[in-house]
N, C-alpha and C positions, 0 to 999 in steps of 0.2 A: 408521297413524301419520301419514302425509301428510295424511289427512283431518282428524285431530285437530289437527295443526299449523296448517292453514288455518283451522280453526274458532277456534283460540286467537287467530290473527292478526286475524280478522274482529272478534272481541269486543274486541280491543285498539283497533282503529280506531274502533269505535263508542264506546268509553269516552273516547277522546281528543276526539271530536266533541262528546260530552255535556259534558265539562269545558270546552271552548272556548265552548260555548253558555252555560253557567252563568257563566263569567267575563264574557261580554258583557252578559248580562242583569243581573249584579250592579252594573254601572256605571249602570244606569237605576233611580234611586230612585223609589219610589211617591210620586206627587204632584209630582215634579220635572218642570217643563215645559221644561227645556232639551232641545236636540236635538243629535244628533251629525251634524256636517256632513261628508259624504264629498267627496272631490275629484272631483266630477262635472264634466263639460264644460258650459260655459255657451254658449248661443246668443245672443250680443250683436252688435249691428250694428257693422261696421267704421266707424271714425271718418271715413275718407276717403269712404265711401259715404253716411254718415248726415248729415254736416254739409255745407253749401254750400262748394264749392271756393274761391270768392272770400273767404269768411270765413277759411278755413284759410290761404290765401295771405297775407292781410293780418295775421293773427295771427303768422305766421312759423314756418317749419318747425323752426327751432331751439328754439321754445317748445312744440312738440307732442312729447310724450314717448311714443314707441311702445313696445309690449311687452305681453305677456299676463300679466305678474307685477308689477302695480303694488304699491307699498308699502301697508301697512294705514293708511288715513287715517280714524281715529276721533278727530276733533278739532274743537274750537270755536275760531274765530279771527275777527279783524276786519281789514278792509282799508280803506285810504284811497286813492282812485283818482286817477291822473294820466293825462291823455290821451296816448296813444302814436301813434295813427293813427285816421283816420276817412275814410269815403268822401265826406263832405260838406265843403264849403268854408265858411269864415266868411263871413257872420255866422250861417249855419245850424247851425254847431257851434262850440264853443270851439276856439281854436287849440291845436295840439300843445304839451304842456308845462303846460297848465292843470291845477291840482289842484282837484278837486271838494271842496266843504265837507261832503259827505255821507259818512258812514261806512257800510260794508256788513258785515253780520254773517253768518257762515257756520258751519254745523255739519254734519259728515259722520258718519253713524253706521250701524250694522248693515252694515258693509262686509264683503262676502264675495266673494273672488276678484275679479270685475270689475264688481260691482253694489253699490250702496249707497243709503241714504236721505240726502236733503239738505234741510236747513232753512236758510232765508235771510230776511233782512229788512234794511231800511235804517234809518238814524237818523231818517228822516222818517216811518216807519211805526209803527203801534202793535201790529200783529200780524205774525207770521211765517208763511211759506209752506212747505209740505212737498211735495217732489217725490220720487216713488218709482216705479221705480228711476231712478237716474242711472247712467251707464256710466263705467268708468275703464280707462285704459290706462297703461302705464309700466314702469319697471324700477328696481331699486335703491331710492333714496329719492325718485325723480322720478316724477311722475304727471301725467296730464291727465284731467279730468272733462268730460263732454259730455252734453247733454240738450236738449230743447225745453221751453219754458215759455210760459204764457199769463198775463201780468201783468194784474191788475185795474186797468188804467189806460185813458185815453181811447181809444175805438174798439176796445178789447180786442185788442191785438196778439198775434202769435205770434212768439217769438224762438227762434232757434237759438243756443245758448250753449256756450262752453267756458271752462275756466280751468285753470291749471297751475302747477306750482312744485315745490319740493323740501321734503320733510317734515323738520323739525328739532325739537329739544326746545323751541325758542322760538316756533315757528309755521311758516308756509309762506314759505320764502325764494324770491326771484325770482318772486313771485306775478304772474301775468298773467291778464287777464279780457277776454273779447270776446263780442260778440253781433251778430247780424244780424236786422233786422226782416223776417220772411219774408212776412207778410201781416197784414191787419186782419180781424177777424171781423165787425165791424159793417159794415152796408151803406153808412152815411154816415160818412165820415172827415173830421174837422174839419181845417182848414188849419193848425192850430197844432201838429200832431204831425209827427214826422219821416216822410219818405216811405218807402214799401216799398222794400226792398233797401238801406236805410241800414245801414252797418257802423260799429261803435265798438270800439276796442281800448284797454285801459287796463293800467297796471301799478301796483303799490303804490308810493307816492311815495318811500318810503325803502328799498324792496327787500325788506321783511319784513312779511307779514301776521301780526301778533302773535297768539300764543295768548291767548285770553281766554274765560273762562266767562261766558256771557251768556244761555244758553237756559234757559227753564223752560216747562212745559206750558201755563201760563196765557197765554202769548204766541201760542199756536196759533189759527189762524182758526176761528171757530165752525162 
């Protein structure tokens, strides 16, 4: 009788496992290319080790939102920058408070945990640029994004970049943006460009980088 009871118990466990497997596979439709994302740990660089310390210091600790649970930032928005700080002195950089006439367009997508894709372009450009991945840190509705980029500009610079703010239904409130010129890839650097180690910090001039649908795939670089 004990043997029969154990045998029935074993068959019951097998039946439960089969039912669970059937329920899982029923969620995956044939031809459906979506994937189930598990809450796996991500190995991303710490912002304090990844970005230059002087860039973070000038950006301001109060504007760097730490945390391993940033808000989901799947959003298109536009910012209009005002100079907050720079490592250069006039006339080599505009004075603090200057509002730039150039608009900057941003799109964050495919955000999963602490990585995302980032599309950007300015109102002076005809194509946009994709960076993947960028890293995010934050908590609640506040986040900071950080990455390195290589703009296709004179002498091919390398920038360390971060931006931050608070996600709202209208866009990114308290938007801040900063970068440091880490190096130039070209062996000959013209005297017209800013020197290596130059730092620039901006904020959105009215405090809100407004939500705006601007992206389409025709804007991508060929």
